[in-house]
mmCIF file of the N, C-alpha and C atoms, coordinates in Angstrom:
data_MODEL
# 
_entry.id   MODEL 
# 
loop_
_atom_site.group_PDB 
_atom_site.id 
_atom_site.type_symbol 
_atom_site.label_atom_id 
_atom_site.label_alt_id 
_atom_site.label_comp_id 
_atom_site.label_asym_id 
_atom_site.label_entity_id 
_atom_site.label_seq_id 
_atom_site.pdbx_PDB_ins_code 
_atom_site.Cartn_x 
_atom_site.Cartn_y 
_atom_site.Cartn_z 
_atom_site.occupancy 
_atom_site.B_iso_or_equiv 
_atom_site.pdbx_formal_charge 
_atom_site.auth_seq_id 
_atom_site.auth_comp_id 
_atom_site.auth_asym_id 
_atom_site.auth_atom_id 
_atom_site.pdbx_PDB_model_num 
ATOM 1   N N  . MET A 1 1  ? 0.841   -1.180 0.000  1.00 0.00 ? 1  MET A N  1 
ATOM 2   C CA . MET A 1 1  ? 0.000   0.000  0.000  1.00 0.00 ? 1  MET A CA 1 
ATOM 3   C C  . MET A 1 1  ? 0.886   1.243  0.000  1.00 0.00 ? 1  MET A C  1 
ATOM 4   N N  . SER A 1 2  ? 0.595   2.144  -0.888 1.00 0.00 ? 2  SER A N  1 
ATOM 5   C CA . SER A 1 2  ? 1.409   3.351  -0.970 1.00 0.00 ? 2  SER A CA 1 
ATOM 6   C C  . SER A 1 2  ? 0.997   4.364  0.094  1.00 0.00 ? 2  SER A C  1 
ATOM 7   N N  . LYS A 1 3  ? 1.958   5.169  0.486  1.00 0.00 ? 3  LYS A N  1 
ATOM 8   C CA . LYS A 1 3  ? 1.668   6.213  1.467  1.00 0.00 ? 3  LYS A CA 1 
ATOM 9   C C  . LYS A 1 3  ? 1.117   7.438  0.757  1.00 0.00 ? 3  LYS A C  1 
ATOM 10  N N  . ARG A 1 4  ? 0.076   7.997  1.325  1.00 0.00 ? 4  ARG A N  1 
ATOM 11  C CA . ARG A 1 4  ? -0.502  9.224  0.784  1.00 0.00 ? 4  ARG A CA 1 
ATOM 12  C C  . ARG A 1 4  ? 0.048   10.409 1.568  1.00 0.00 ? 4  ARG A C  1 
ATOM 13  N N  . VAL A 1 5  ? 0.194   11.524 0.912  1.00 0.00 ? 5  VAL A N  1 
ATOM 14  C CA . VAL A 1 5  ? 0.621   12.727 1.612  1.00 0.00 ? 5  VAL A CA 1 
ATOM 15  C C  . VAL A 1 5  ? -0.556  13.259 2.418  1.00 0.00 ? 5  VAL A C  1 
ATOM 16  N N  . TYR A 1 6  ? -0.256  13.935 3.502  1.00 0.00 ? 6  TYR A N  1 
ATOM 17  C CA . TYR A 1 6  ? -1.307  14.368 4.417  1.00 0.00 ? 6  TYR A CA 1 
ATOM 18  C C  . TYR A 1 6  ? -2.280  15.346 3.777  1.00 0.00 ? 6  TYR A C  1 
ATOM 19  N N  . GLU A 1 7  ? -1.842  16.084 2.750  1.00 0.00 ? 7  GLU A N  1 
ATOM 20  C CA . GLU A 1 7  ? -2.741  17.023 2.076  1.00 0.00 ? 7  GLU A CA 1 
ATOM 21  C C  . GLU A 1 7  ? -3.925  16.298 1.434  1.00 0.00 ? 7  GLU A C  1 
ATOM 22  N N  . LEU A 1 8  ? -3.705  15.079 0.988  1.00 0.00 ? 8  LEU A N  1 
ATOM 23  C CA . LEU A 1 8  ? -4.801  14.323 0.375  1.00 0.00 ? 8  LEU A CA 1 
ATOM 24  C C  . LEU A 1 8  ? -5.840  13.910 1.408  1.00 0.00 ? 8  LEU A C  1 
ATOM 25  N N  . PHE A 1 9  ? -5.399  13.606 2.619  1.00 0.00 ? 9  PHE A N  1 
ATOM 26  C CA . PHE A 1 9  ? -6.358  13.297 3.676  1.00 0.00 ? 9  PHE A CA 1 
ATOM 27  C C  . PHE A 1 9  ? -7.164  14.542 4.039  1.00 0.00 ? 9  PHE A C  1 
ATOM 28  N N  . LEU A 1 10 ? -6.505  15.684 4.090  1.00 0.00 ? 10 LEU A N  1 
ATOM 29  C CA . LEU A 1 10 ? -7.211  16.938 4.348  1.00 0.00 ? 10 LEU A CA 1 
ATOM 30  C C  . LEU A 1 10 ? -8.198  17.234 3.229  1.00 0.00 ? 10 LEU A C  1 
ATOM 31  N N  . PHE A 1 11 ? -7.807  16.950 2.004  1.00 0.00 ? 11 PHE A N  1 
ATOM 32  C CA . PHE A 1 11 ? -8.698  17.150 0.863  1.00 0.00 ? 11 PHE A CA 1 
ATOM 33  C C  . PHE A 1 11 ? -9.913  16.232 0.958  1.00 0.00 ? 11 PHE A C  1 
ATOM 34  N N  . ASP A 1 12 ? -9.706  14.987 1.369  1.00 0.00 ? 12 ASP A N  1 
ATOM 35  C CA . ASP A 1 12 ? -10.822 14.055 1.557  1.00 0.00 ? 12 ASP A CA 1 
ATOM 36  C C  . ASP A 1 12 ? -11.822 14.602 2.583  1.00 0.00 ? 12 ASP A C  1 
ATOM 37  N N  . ILE A 1 13 ? -11.299 15.137 3.671  1.00 0.00 ? 13 ILE A N  1 
ATOM 38  C CA . ILE A 1 13 ? -12.155 15.703 4.715  1.00 0.00 ? 13 ILE A CA 1 
ATOM 39  C C  . ILE A 1 13 ? -12.926 16.898 4.179  1.00 0.00 ? 13 ILE A C  1 
ATOM 40  N N  . TYR A 1 14 ? -12.245 17.756 3.450  1.00 0.00 ? 14 TYR A N  1 
ATOM 41  C CA . TYR A 1 14 ? -12.882 18.947 2.892  1.00 0.00 ? 14 TYR A CA 1 
ATOM 42  C C  . TYR A 1 14 ? -13.997 18.585 1.914  1.00 0.00 ? 14 TYR A C  1 
ATOM 43  N N  . VAL A 1 15 ? -13.732 17.652 1.025  1.00 0.00 ? 15 VAL A N  1 
ATOM 44  C CA . VAL A 1 15 ? -14.738 17.230 0.045  1.00 0.00 ? 15 VAL A CA 1 
ATOM 45  C C  . VAL A 1 15 ? -15.932 16.588 0.746  1.00 0.00 ? 15 VAL A C  1 
ATOM 46  N N  . ALA A 1 16 ? -15.672 15.772 1.754  1.00 0.00 ? 16 ALA A N  1 
ATOM 47  C CA . ALA A 1 16 ? -16.769 15.141 2.495  1.00 0.00 ? 16 ALA A CA 1 
ATOM 48  C C  . ALA A 1 16 ? -17.629 16.199 3.187  1.00 0.00 ? 16 ALA A C  1 
ATOM 49  N N  . MET A 1 17 ? -17.007 17.225 3.728  1.00 0.00 ? 17 MET A N  1 
ATOM 50  C CA . MET A 1 17 ? -17.759 18.309 4.363  1.00 0.00 ? 17 MET A CA 1 
ATOM 51  C C  . MET A 1 17 ? -18.633 19.033 3.348  1.00 0.00 ? 17 MET A C  1 
ATOM 52  N N  . LEU A 1 18 ? -18.092 19.279 2.165  1.00 0.00 ? 18 LEU A N  1 
ATOM 53  C CA . LEU A 1 18 ? -18.875 19.940 1.118  1.00 0.00 ? 18 LEU A CA 1 
ATOM 54  C C  . LEU A 1 18 ? -20.063 19.083 0.692  1.00 0.00 ? 18 LEU A C  1 
ATOM 55  N N  . LYS A 1 19 ? -19.851 17.779 0.602  1.00 0.00 ? 19 LYS A N  1 
ATOM 56  C CA . LYS A 1 19 ? -20.945 16.878 0.230  1.00 0.00 ? 19 LYS A CA 1 
ATOM 57  C C  . LYS A 1 19 ? -22.029 16.863 1.297  1.00 0.00 ? 19 LYS A C  1 
ATOM 58  N N  . ILE A 1 20 ? -21.631 16.846 2.563  1.00 0.00 ? 20 ILE A N  1 
ATOM 59  C CA . ILE A 1 20 ? -22.608 16.868 3.650  1.00 0.00 ? 20 ILE A CA 1 
ATOM 60  C C  . ILE A 1 20 ? -23.419 18.162 3.589  1.00 0.00 ? 20 ILE A C  1 
ATOM 61  N N  . GLU A 1 21 ? -22.732 19.270 3.373  1.00 0.00 ? 21 GLU A N  1 
ATOM 62  C CA . GLU A 1 21 ? -23.425 20.550 3.278  1.00 0.00 ? 21 GLU A CA 1 
ATOM 63  C C  . GLU A 1 21 ? -24.405 20.564 2.103  1.00 0.00 ? 21 GLU A C  1 
ATOM 64  N N  . TYR A 1 22 ? -23.980 20.033 0.973  1.00 0.00 ? 22 TYR A N  1 
ATOM 65  C CA . TYR A 1 22 ? -24.821 20.019 -0.222 1.00 0.00 ? 22 TYR A CA 1 
ATOM 66  C C  . TYR A 1 22 ? -26.079 19.170 -0.001 1.00 0.00 ? 22 TYR A C  1 
ATOM 67  N N  . VAL A 1 23 ? -25.916 18.011 0.619  1.00 0.00 ? 23 VAL A N  1 
ATOM 68  C CA . VAL A 1 23 ? -27.046 17.107 0.825  1.00 0.00 ? 23 VAL A CA 1 
ATOM 69  C C  . VAL A 1 23 ? -28.005 17.655 1.878  1.00 0.00 ? 23 VAL A C  1 
ATOM 70  N N  . THR A 1 24 ? -27.491 18.280 2.915  1.00 0.00 ? 24 THR A N  1 
ATOM 71  C CA . THR A 1 24 ? -28.331 18.683 4.036  1.00 0.00 ? 24 THR A CA 1 
ATOM 72  C C  . THR A 1 24 ? -28.898 20.088 3.933  1.00 0.00 ? 24 THR A C  1 
ATOM 73  N N  . LYS A 1 25 ? -28.485 20.866 2.973  1.00 0.00 ? 25 LYS A N  1 
ATOM 74  C CA . LYS A 1 25 ? -28.902 22.277 2.940  1.00 0.00 ? 25 LYS A CA 1 
ATOM 75  C C  . LYS A 1 25 ? -30.403 22.469 2.749  1.00 0.00 ? 25 LYS A C  1 
ATOM 76  N N  . ASN A 1 26 ? -31.086 21.511 2.148  1.00 0.00 ? 26 ASN A N  1 
ATOM 77  C CA . ASN A 1 26 ? -32.519 21.666 1.894  1.00 0.00 ? 26 ASN A CA 1 
ATOM 78  C C  . ASN A 1 26 ? -33.406 21.066 2.979  1.00 0.00 ? 26 ASN A C  1 
ATOM 79  N N  . PHE A 1 27 ? -32.802 20.502 4.015  1.00 0.00 ? 27 PHE A N  1 
ATOM 80  C CA . PHE A 1 27 ? -33.574 19.953 5.123  1.00 0.00 ? 27 PHE A CA 1 
ATOM 81  C C  . PHE A 1 27 ? -33.671 20.998 6.220  1.00 0.00 ? 27 PHE A C  1 
ATOM 82  N N  . LYS A 1 28 ? -34.881 21.161 6.758  1.00 0.00 ? 28 LYS A N  1 
ATOM 83  C CA . LYS A 1 28 ? -35.051 22.186 7.792  1.00 0.00 ? 28 LYS A CA 1 
ATOM 84  C C  . LYS A 1 28 ? -34.604 21.730 9.172  1.00 0.00 ? 28 LYS A C  1 
ATOM 85  N N  . ASP A 1 29 ? -34.576 20.399 9.387  1.00 0.00 ? 29 ASP A N  1 
ATOM 86  C CA . ASP A 1 29 ? -34.121 19.885 10.676 1.00 0.00 ? 29 ASP A CA 1 
ATOM 87  C C  . ASP A 1 29 ? -33.609 18.457 10.504 1.00 0.00 ? 29 ASP A C  1 
ATOM 88  N N  . ALA A 1 30 ? -32.993 17.959 11.556 1.00 0.00 ? 30 ALA A N  1 
ATOM 89  C CA . ALA A 1 30 ? -32.395 16.627 11.499 1.00 0.00 ? 30 ALA A CA 1 
ATOM 90  C C  . ALA A 1 30 ? -33.455 15.541 11.374 1.00 0.00 ? 30 ALA A C  1 
ATOM 91  N N  . GLN A 1 31 ? -34.620 15.778 11.930 1.00 0.00 ? 31 GLN A N  1 
ATOM 92  C CA . GLN A 1 31 ? -35.688 14.787 11.870 1.00 0.00 ? 31 GLN A CA 1 
ATOM 93  C C  . GLN A 1 31 ? -36.118 14.531 10.426 1.00 0.00 ? 31 GLN A C  1 
ATOM 94  N N  . SER A 1 32 ? -36.251 15.573 9.637  1.00 0.00 ? 32 SER A N  1 
ATOM 95  C CA . SER A 1 32 ? -36.650 15.387 8.237  1.00 0.00 ? 32 SER A CA 1 
ATOM 96  C C  . SER A 1 32 ? -35.532 14.704 7.440  1.00 0.00 ? 32 SER A C  1 
ATOM 97  N N  . LEU A 1 33 ? -34.290 14.976 7.779  1.00 0.00 ? 33 LEU A N  1 
ATOM 98  C CA . LEU A 1 33 ? -33.169 14.287 7.136  1.00 0.00 ? 33 LEU A CA 1 
ATOM 99  C C  . LEU A 1 33 ? -33.206 12.802 7.462  1.00 0.00 ? 33 LEU A C  1 
ATOM 100 N N  . LYS A 1 34 ? -33.524 12.485 8.690  1.00 0.00 ? 34 LYS A N  1 
ATOM 101 C CA . LYS A 1 34 ? -33.540 11.094 9.136  1.00 0.00 ? 34 LYS A CA 1 
ATOM 102 C C  . LYS A 1 34 ? -34.551 10.253 8.364  1.00 0.00 ? 34 LYS A C  1 
ATOM 103 N N  . TYR A 1 35 ? -35.640 10.858 7.931  1.00 0.00 ? 35 TYR A N  1 
ATOM 104 C CA . TYR A 1 35 ? -36.672 10.116 7.213  1.00 0.00 ? 35 TYR A CA 1 
ATOM 105 C C  . TYR A 1 35 ? -36.394 9.974  5.724  1.00 0.00 ? 35 TYR A C  1 
ATOM 106 N N  . ASP A 1 36 ? -35.375 10.657 5.218  1.00 0.00 ? 36 ASP A N  1 
ATOM 107 C CA . ASP A 1 36 ? -34.945 10.479 3.827  1.00 0.00 ? 36 ASP A CA 1 
ATOM 108 C C  . ASP A 1 36 ? -33.736 9.548  3.860  1.00 0.00 ? 36 ASP A C  1 
ATOM 109 N N  . PHE A 1 37 ? -33.980 8.247  3.695  1.00 0.00 ? 37 PHE A N  1 
ATOM 110 C CA . PHE A 1 37 ? -32.926 7.269  3.946  1.00 0.00 ? 37 PHE A CA 1 
ATOM 111 C C  . PHE A 1 37 ? -31.760 7.379  2.976  1.00 0.00 ? 37 PHE A C  1 
ATOM 112 N N  . VAL A 1 38 ? -31.985 7.841  1.758  1.00 0.00 ? 38 VAL A N  1 
ATOM 113 C CA . VAL A 1 38 ? -30.879 7.981  0.810  1.00 0.00 ? 38 VAL A CA 1 
ATOM 114 C C  . VAL A 1 38 ? -29.944 9.114  1.257  1.00 0.00 ? 38 VAL A C  1 
ATOM 115 N N  . ALA A 1 39 ? -30.523 10.246 1.611  1.00 0.00 ? 39 ALA A N  1 
ATOM 116 C CA . ALA A 1 39 ? -29.712 11.367 2.093  1.00 0.00 ? 39 ALA A CA 1 
ATOM 117 C C  . ALA A 1 39 ? -29.027 11.008 3.408  1.00 0.00 ? 39 ALA A C  1 
ATOM 118 N N  . TRP A 1 40 ? -29.768 10.339 4.304  1.00 0.00 ? 40 TRP A N  1 
ATOM 119 C CA . TRP A 1 40 ? -29.208 9.936  5.598  1.00 0.00 ? 40 TRP A CA 1 
ATOM 120 C C  . TRP A 1 40 ? -27.998 9.032  5.407  1.00 0.00 ? 40 TRP A C  1 
ATOM 121 N N  . ASP A 1 41 ? -28.139 8.019  4.548  1.00 0.00 ? 41 ASP A N  1 
ATOM 122 C CA . ASP A 1 41 ? -27.033 7.100  4.296  1.00 0.00 ? 41 ASP A CA 1 
ATOM 123 C C  . ASP A 1 41 ? -25.836 7.819  3.694  1.00 0.00 ? 41 ASP A C  1 
ATOM 124 N N  . ASN A 1 42 ? -26.105 8.768  2.811  1.00 0.00 ? 42 ASN A N  1 
ATOM 125 C CA . ASN A 1 42 ? -25.029 9.534  2.196  1.00 0.00 ? 42 ASN A CA 1 
ATOM 126 C C  . ASN A 1 42 ? -24.267 10.341 3.243  1.00 0.00 ? 42 ASN A C  1 
ATOM 127 N N  . VAL A 1 43 ? -24.986 11.003 4.114  1.00 0.00 ? 43 VAL A N  1 
ATOM 128 C CA . VAL A 1 43 ? -24.348 11.825 5.153  1.00 0.00 ? 43 VAL A CA 1 
ATOM 129 C C  . VAL A 1 43 ? -23.541 10.951 6.106  1.00 0.00 ? 43 VAL A C  1 
ATOM 130 N N  . ILE A 1 44 ? -24.102 9.817  6.503  1.00 0.00 ? 44 ILE A N  1 
ATOM 131 C CA . ILE A 1 44 ? -23.388 8.914  7.406  1.00 0.00 ? 44 ILE A CA 1 
ATOM 132 C C  . ILE A 1 44 ? -22.096 8.432  6.752  1.00 0.00 ? 44 ILE A C  1 
ATOM 133 N N  . ARG A 1 45 ? -22.161 8.078  5.474  1.00 0.00 ? 45 ARG A N  1 
ATOM 134 C CA . ARG A 1 45 ? -20.958 7.618  4.760  1.00 0.00 ? 45 ARG A CA 1 
ATOM 135 C C  . ARG A 1 45 ? -19.900 8.718  4.705  1.00 0.00 ? 45 ARG A C  1 
ATOM 136 N N  . GLU A 1 46 ? -20.307 9.945  4.484  1.00 0.00 ? 46 GLU A N  1 
ATOM 137 C CA . GLU A 1 46 ? -19.336 11.041 4.436  1.00 0.00 ? 46 GLU A CA 1 
ATOM 138 C C  . GLU A 1 46 ? -18.684 11.264 5.804  1.00 0.00 ? 46 GLU A C  1 
ATOM 139 N N  . PHE A 1 47 ? -19.452 11.089 6.875  1.00 0.00 ? 47 PHE A N  1 
ATOM 140 C CA . PHE A 1 47 ? -18.852 11.176 8.214  1.00 0.00 ? 47 PHE A CA 1 
ATOM 141 C C  . PHE A 1 47 ? -17.863 10.038 8.445  1.00 0.00 ? 47 PHE A C  1 
ATOM 142 N N  . GLU A 1 48 ? -18.157 8.874  7.898  1.00 0.00 ? 48 GLU A N  1 
ATOM 143 C CA . GLU A 1 48 ? -17.204 7.768  7.988  1.00 0.00 ? 48 GLU A CA 1 
ATOM 144 C C  . GLU A 1 48 ? -15.907 8.114  7.264  1.00 0.00 ? 48 GLU A C  1 
ATOM 145 N N  . ILE A 1 49 ? -16.022 8.726  6.107  1.00 0.00 ? 49 ILE A N  1 
ATOM 146 C CA . ILE A 1 49 ? -14.841 9.128  5.334  1.00 0.00 ? 49 ILE A CA 1 
ATOM 147 C C  . ILE A 1 49 ? -14.026 10.144 6.127  1.00 0.00 ? 49 ILE A C  1 
ATOM 148 N N  . ILE A 1 50 ? -14.707 11.089 6.761  1.00 0.00 ? 50 ILE A N  1 
ATOM 149 C CA . ILE A 1 50 ? -14.012 12.083 7.586  1.00 0.00 ? 50 ILE A CA 1 
ATOM 150 C C  . ILE A 1 50 ? -13.267 11.386 8.721  1.00 0.00 ? 50 ILE A C  1 
ATOM 151 N N  . GLY A 1 51 ? -13.922 10.438 9.367  1.00 0.00 ? 51 GLY A N  1 
ATOM 152 C CA . GLY A 1 51 ? -13.289 9.714  10.465 1.00 0.00 ? 51 GLY A CA 1 
ATOM 153 C C  . GLY A 1 51 ? -12.090 8.903  10.022 1.00 0.00 ? 51 GLY A C  1 
ATOM 154 N N  . GLU A 1 52 ? -12.227 8.236  8.884  1.00 0.00 ? 52 GLU A N  1 
ATOM 155 C CA . GLU A 1 52 ? -11.107 7.441  8.369  1.00 0.00 ? 52 GLU A CA 1 
ATOM 156 C C  . GLU A 1 52 ? -9.922  8.337  7.992  1.00 0.00 ? 52 GLU A C  1 
ATOM 157 N N  . ALA A 1 53 ? -10.205 9.450  7.341  1.00 0.00 ? 53 ALA A N  1 
ATOM 158 C CA . ALA A 1 53 ? -9.128  10.358 6.940  1.00 0.00 ? 53 ALA A CA 1 
ATOM 159 C C  . ALA A 1 53 ? -8.463  10.979 8.168  1.00 0.00 ? 53 ALA A C  1 
ATOM 160 N N  . ALA A 1 54 ? -9.256  11.352 9.174  1.00 0.00 ? 54 ALA A N  1 
ATOM 161 C CA . ALA A 1 54 ? -8.692  11.925 10.394 1.00 0.00 ? 54 ALA A CA 1 
ATOM 162 C C  . ALA A 1 54 ? -7.833  10.895 11.126 1.00 0.00 ? 54 ALA A C  1 
ATOM 163 N N  . ASN A 1 55 ? -8.289  9.659  11.132 1.00 0.00 ? 55 ASN A N  1 
ATOM 164 C CA . ASN A 1 55 ? -7.513  8.590  11.757 1.00 0.00 ? 55 ASN A CA 1 
ATOM 165 C C  . ASN A 1 55 ? -6.167  8.405  11.030 1.00 0.00 ? 55 ASN A C  1 
ATOM 166 N N  . ASP A 1 56 ? -6.214  8.394  9.708  1.00 0.00 ? 56 ASP A N  1 
ATOM 167 C CA . ASP A 1 56 ? -4.980  8.258  8.942  1.00 0.00 ? 56 ASP A CA 1 
ATOM 168 C C  . ASP A 1 56 ? -4.054  9.464  9.140  1.00 0.00 ? 56 ASP A C  1 
ATOM 169 N N  . LEU A 1 57 ? -4.640  10.638 9.310  1.00 0.00 ? 57 LEU A N  1 
ATOM 170 C CA . LEU A 1 57 ? -3.822  11.827 9.558  1.00 0.00 ? 57 LEU A CA 1 
ATOM 171 C C  . LEU A 1 57 ? -3.054  11.698 10.861 1.00 0.00 ? 57 LEU A C  1 
ATOM 172 N N  . THR A 1 58 ? -3.705  11.180 11.891 1.00 0.00 ? 58 THR A N  1 
ATOM 173 C CA . THR A 1 58 ? -3.017  11.062 13.182 1.00 0.00 ? 58 THR A CA 1 
ATOM 174 C C  . THR A 1 58 ? -1.933  10.005 13.156 1.00 0.00 ? 58 THR A C  1 
ATOM 175 N N  . LYS A 1 59 ? -2.093  8.996  12.284 1.00 0.00 ? 59 LYS A N  1 
ATOM 176 C CA . LYS A 1 59 ? -1.063  7.959  12.173 1.00 0.00 ? 59 LYS A CA 1 
ATOM 177 C C  . LYS A 1 59 ? 0.157   8.460  11.417 1.00 0.00 ? 59 LYS A C  1 
ATOM 178 N N  . ASN A 1 60 ? -0.040  9.399  10.509 1.00 0.00 ? 60 ASN A N  1 
ATOM 179 C CA . ASN A 1 60 ? 1.084   9.918  9.723  1.00 0.00 ? 60 ASN A CA 1 
ATOM 180 C C  . ASN A 1 60 ? 1.683   11.078 10.446 1.00 0.00 ? 60 ASN A C  1 
# 
């Protein structure tokens, strides 16, 4: 497995944040987001990506 430079992990976090913002901007509250399972799953996955990238950042 090749080593990635830390800027790429930061970029992953930034892109995931933008995706979360894009998906959630039209929901008025968290409850309405929760009932849209496609949007909910997307947001959860982006938080997972943020967590994985942050974890890799601390290891490097």
